[in-house]
C-alpha positions in Angstrom: 24.6 24.0 -28.4 21.4 26.0 -28.5 20.2 28.5 -31.2 19.7 32.1 -30.2 16.3 33.4 -30.9 16.2 36.2 -33.5 13.6 38.7 -34.5 12.8 38.8 -38.1 11.1 42.0 -39.6 10.0 42.2 -43.2 9.5 45.7 -44.7 8.1 46.1 -48.2 9.3 48.9 -50.4 7.3 52.3 -50.3 4.5 53.1 -52.7 5.4 53.3 -56.4 3.5 54.7 -59.3 2.9 51.0 -60.4 1.4 50.2 -57.1 -0.8 53.3 -57.2 -2.1 52.3 -60.6 -2.9 48.8 -59.5 0.0 47.2 -61.5 2.6 44.6 -60.2 6.0 45.9 -61.1 7.7 42.7 -60.7 11.4 42.9 -61.9 10.8 46.3 -63.7 12.1 49.4 -62.1 9.5 51.5 -60.5 10.3 54.7 -58.7 8.9 55.5 -55.3 6.1 58.2 -55.2 6.2 61.1 -52.8 3.9 59.1 -50.5 6.3 56.1 -50.8 9.3 58.2 -49.9 7.4 59.8 -46.9 6.4 56.4 -45.6 9.9 55.0 -45.8 11.3 58.2 -44.1 8.6 57.8 -41.3 10.2 54.4 -40.5 13.5 56.2 -39.6 11.8 57.7 -36.5 11.2 54.2 -35.1 13.4 52.8 -32.4 14.9 49.7 -34.1 17.0 47.0 -32.3 20.5 46.4 -33.7 19.6 44.7 -37.1 21.2 43.4 -40.1 19.6 44.7 -43.4 19.0 42.5 -46.4 17.8 44.6 -49.3 16.6 43.7 -52.8 18.8 45.3 -55.6 15.7 46.9 -57.0 15.9 50.8 -56.8 12.6 51.1 -55.0 13.8 48.7 -52.2 17.4 50.5 -52.1 15.6 53.9 -51.8 13.3 52.7 -49.1 16.2 51.2 -47.1 18.2 54.4 -47.3 15.3 56.5 -46.2 14.2 54.1 -43.4 17.7 53.4 -42.1 19.8 56.4 -42.9 23.5 55.7 -42.4 22.9 52.0 -42.1 22.8 51.0 -45.7 
């Protein structure tokens, strides 16, 4: 039995107000900025292979995934 090679892609959430201010948000909720939403939406235009999404429950990560992979979250 052999293992099938898989590609692993890690995408960080879009920019938040905390990021812009130089703060680490950690487990606190931090909303995406307009730039963060635009960056996430830009990922939607890429050609992605068939992938499985694993997304943090943080709102900023959920919002990024919804914008980057519309209809797949």
